[in-house]
PyMOL CGO cylinders between C-alpha atoms (Angstrom):
from pymol import cmd
from pymol.cgo import CYLINDER

trace = [
    CYLINDER, 48.96, 57.29, -11.55, 52.72, 57.52, -10.55, 0.3, 1, 1, 1, 1, 1, 1,
    CYLINDER, 52.72, 57.52, -10.55, 55.31, 59.57, -11.78, 0.3, 1, 1, 1, 1, 1, 1,
    CYLINDER, 55.31, 59.57, -11.78, 56.53, 57.23, -14.32, 0.3, 1, 1, 1, 1, 1, 1,
    CYLINDER, 56.53, 57.23, -14.32, 52.81, 56.96, -15.83, 0.3, 1, 1, 1, 1, 1, 1,
    CYLINDER, 52.81, 56.96, -15.83, 52.49, 60.70, -16.06, 0.3, 1, 1, 1, 1, 1, 1,
    CYLINDER, 52.49, 60.70, -16.06, 55.75, 61.16, -17.57, 0.3, 1, 1, 1, 1, 1, 1,
    CYLINDER, 55.75, 61.16, -17.57, 54.84, 58.45, -20.51, 0.3, 1, 1, 1, 1, 1, 1,
    CYLINDER, 54.84, 58.45, -20.51, 51.21, 60.22, -20.72, 0.3, 1, 1, 1, 1, 1, 1,
    CYLINDER, 51.21, 60.22, -20.72, 52.88, 63.65, -21.14, 0.3, 1, 1, 1, 1, 1, 1,
    CYLINDER, 52.88, 63.65, -21.14, 55.26, 62.13, -23.96, 0.3, 1, 1, 1, 1, 1, 1,
    CYLINDER, 55.26, 62.13, -23.96, 51.95, 60.84, -25.80, 0.3, 1, 1, 1, 1, 1, 1,
    CYLINDER, 51.95, 60.84, -25.80, 50.38, 64.23, -25.39, 0.3, 1, 1, 1, 1, 1, 1,
    CYLINDER, 50.38, 64.23, -25.39, 53.44, 66.09, -26.52, 0.3, 1, 1, 1, 1, 1, 1,
    CYLINDER, 53.44, 66.09, -26.52, 53.58, 63.81, -29.56, 0.3, 1, 1, 1, 1, 1, 1,
    CYLINDER, 53.58, 63.81, -29.56, 50.13, 64.71, -30.60, 0.3, 1, 1, 1, 1, 1, 1,
    CYLINDER, 50.13, 64.71, -30.60, 50.63, 68.16, -30.09, 0.3, 1, 1, 1, 1, 1, 1,
    CYLINDER, 50.63, 68.16, -30.09, 53.68, 68.06, -32.38, 0.3, 1, 1, 1, 1, 1, 1,
    CYLINDER, 53.68, 68.06, -32.38, 51.36, 66.96, -35.18, 0.3, 1, 1, 1, 1, 1, 1,
    CYLINDER, 51.36, 66.96, -35.18, 49.41, 70.16, -35.10, 0.3, 1, 1, 1, 1, 1, 1,
    CYLINDER, 49.41, 70.16, -35.10, 50.25, 73.02, -37.35, 0.3, 1, 1, 1, 1, 1, 1,
    CYLINDER, 50.25, 73.02, -37.35, 51.84, 76.09, -35.93, 0.3, 1, 1, 1, 1, 1, 1,
    CYLINDER, 51.84, 76.09, -35.93, 52.77, 74.87, -32.64, 0.3, 1, 1, 1, 1, 1, 1,
    CYLINDER, 52.77, 74.87, -32.64, 56.08, 75.55, -30.76, 0.3, 1, 1, 1, 1, 1, 1,
    CYLINDER, 56.08, 75.55, -30.76, 58.31, 73.10, -29.72, 0.3, 1, 1, 1, 1, 1, 1,
    CYLINDER, 58.31, 73.10, -29.72, 57.58, 71.47, -26.35, 0.3, 1, 1, 1, 1, 1, 1,
    CYLINDER, 57.58, 71.47, -26.35, 59.37, 69.09, -23.85, 0.3, 1, 1, 1, 1, 1, 1,
    CYLINDER, 59.37, 69.09, -23.85, 58.86, 67.15, -20.70, 0.3, 1, 1, 1, 1, 1, 1,
    CYLINDER, 58.86, 67.15, -20.70, 60.31, 67.77, -17.59, 0.3, 1, 1, 1, 1, 1, 1,
    CYLINDER, 60.31, 67.77, -17.59, 60.29, 65.72, -14.50, 0.3, 1, 1, 1, 1, 1, 1,
    CYLINDER, 60.29, 65.72, -14.50, 58.83, 62.35, -13.85, 0.3, 1, 1, 1, 1, 1, 1,
    CYLINDER, 58.83, 62.35, -13.85, 60.74, 58.93, -13.60, 0.3, 1, 1, 1, 1, 1, 1,
    CYLINDER, 60.74, 58.93, -13.60, 61.91, 57.38, -16.58, 0.3, 1, 1, 1, 1, 1, 1,
    CYLINDER, 61.91, 57.38, -16.58, 61.04, 53.83, -17.45, 0.3, 1, 1, 1, 1, 1, 1,
    CYLINDER, 61.04, 53.83, -17.45, 63.27, 51.33, -15.58, 0.3, 1, 1, 1, 1, 1, 1,
    CYLINDER, 63.27, 51.33, -15.58, 63.64, 47.69, -15.89, 0.3, 1, 1, 1, 1, 1, 1,
    CYLINDER, 63.64, 47.69, -15.89, 65.52, 45.18, -13.50, 0.3, 1, 1, 1, 1, 1, 1,
    CYLINDER, 65.52, 45.18, -13.50, 67.05, 42.42, -15.19, 0.3, 1, 1, 1, 1, 1, 1,
    CYLINDER, 67.05, 42.42, -15.19, 68.31, 39.41, -13.35, 0.3, 1, 1, 1, 1, 1, 1,
    CYLINDER, 68.31, 39.41, -13.35, 71.14, 37.37, -15.06, 0.3, 1, 1, 1, 1, 1, 1,
    CYLINDER, 71.14, 37.37, -15.06, 71.70, 33.84, -14.37, 0.3, 1, 1, 1, 1, 1, 1,
    CYLINDER, 71.70, 33.84, -14.37, 75.25, 33.09, -15.98, 0.3, 1, 1, 1, 1, 1, 1,
    CYLINDER, 75.25, 33.09, -15.98, 74.93, 29.33, -15.99, 0.3, 1, 1, 1, 1, 1, 1,
    CYLINDER, 74.93, 29.33, -15.99, 71.64, 29.55, -17.68, 0.3, 1, 1, 1, 1, 1, 1,
    CYLINDER, 71.64, 29.55, -17.68, 72.97, 32.01, -20.23, 0.3, 1, 1, 1, 1, 1, 1,
    CYLINDER, 72.97, 32.01, -20.23, 75.93, 29.41, -21.05, 0.3, 1, 1, 1, 1, 1, 1,
    CYLINDER, 75.93, 29.41, -21.05, 73.41, 26.57, -21.80, 0.3, 1, 1, 1, 1, 1, 1,
    CYLINDER, 73.41, 26.57, -21.80, 71.91, 28.96, -24.54, 0.3, 1, 1, 1, 1, 1, 1,
    CYLINDER, 71.91, 28.96, -24.54, 75.39, 29.99, -25.78, 0.3, 1, 1, 1, 1, 1, 1,
    CYLINDER, 75.39, 29.99, -25.78, 75.07, 33.47, -24.79, 0.3, 1, 1, 1, 1, 1, 1,
    CYLINDER, 75.07, 33.47, -24.79, 77.85, 35.57, -22.84, 0.3, 1, 1, 1, 1, 1, 1,
    CYLINDER, 77.85, 35.57, -22.84, 77.09, 38.27, -20.15, 0.3, 1, 1, 1, 1, 1, 1,
    CYLINDER, 77.09, 38.27, -20.15, 78.68, 40.55, -22.63, 0.3, 1, 1, 1, 1, 1, 1,
    CYLINDER, 78.68, 40.55, -22.63, 76.21, 39.81, -25.21, 0.3, 1, 1, 1, 1, 1, 1,
    CYLINDER, 76.21, 39.81, -25.21, 73.47, 40.68, -22.72, 0.3, 1, 1, 1, 1, 1, 1,
    CYLINDER, 73.47, 40.68, -22.72, 75.08, 43.92, -21.74, 0.3, 1, 1, 1, 1, 1, 1,
    CYLINDER, 75.08, 43.92, -21.74, 75.52, 44.97, -25.26, 0.3, 1, 1, 1, 1, 1, 1,
    CYLINDER, 75.52, 44.97, -25.26, 72.07, 44.20, -26.27, 0.3, 1, 1, 1, 1, 1, 1,
    CYLINDER, 72.07, 44.20, -26.27, 70.91, 46.45, -23.28, 0.3, 1, 1, 1, 1, 1, 1,
    CYLINDER, 70.91, 46.45, -23.28, 73.08, 49.07, -24.26, 0.3, 1, 1, 1, 1, 1, 1,
    CYLINDER, 73.08, 49.07, -24.26, 72.05, 49.26, -27.90, 0.3, 1, 1, 1, 1, 1, 1,
    CYLINDER, 72.05, 49.26, -27.90, 68.27, 49.16, -26.92, 0.3, 1, 1, 1, 1, 1, 1,
    CYLINDER, 68.27, 49.16, -26.92, 68.88, 52.09, -24.59, 0.3, 1, 1, 1, 1, 1, 1,
    CYLINDER, 68.88, 52.09, -24.59, 70.75, 54.00, -27.29, 0.3, 1, 1, 1, 1, 1, 1,
    CYLINDER, 70.75, 54.00, -27.29, 67.69, 53.21, -29.77, 0.3, 1, 1, 1, 1, 1, 1,
    CYLINDER, 67.69, 53.21, -29.77, 65.10, 54.15, -26.93, 0.3, 1, 1, 1, 1, 1, 1,
    CYLINDER, 65.10, 54.15, -26.93, 67.01, 57.66, -26.37, 0.3, 1, 1, 1, 1, 1, 1,
    CYLINDER, 67.01, 57.66, -26.37, 67.27, 58.32, -30.01, 0.3, 1, 1, 1, 1, 1, 1,
    CYLINDER, 67.27, 58.32, -30.01, 63.42, 57.57, -30.51, 0.3, 1, 1, 1, 1, 1, 1,
    CYLINDER, 63.42, 57.57, -30.51, 62.70, 60.14, -27.51, 0.3, 1, 1, 1, 1, 1, 1,
    CYLINDER, 62.70, 60.14, -27.51, 64.53, 62.88, -29.09, 0.3, 1, 1, 1, 1, 1, 1,
]
cmd.load_cgo(trace, "trace")
């Protein structure tokens, strides 16, 4: 497993532990957060009527939702 997979596993284990009664708070330290590379082709986006700003805003919103879910 790489450090990203270990981080995901640790979050899964932490979620299970949180469901147990009389357990303290826990947190995950270290590991690589998930990362995605997005290649944008403006001419193809234009063909679908999508702007680069729309793509950027969608990514920002998804990141915000992901951070809120992890908290």
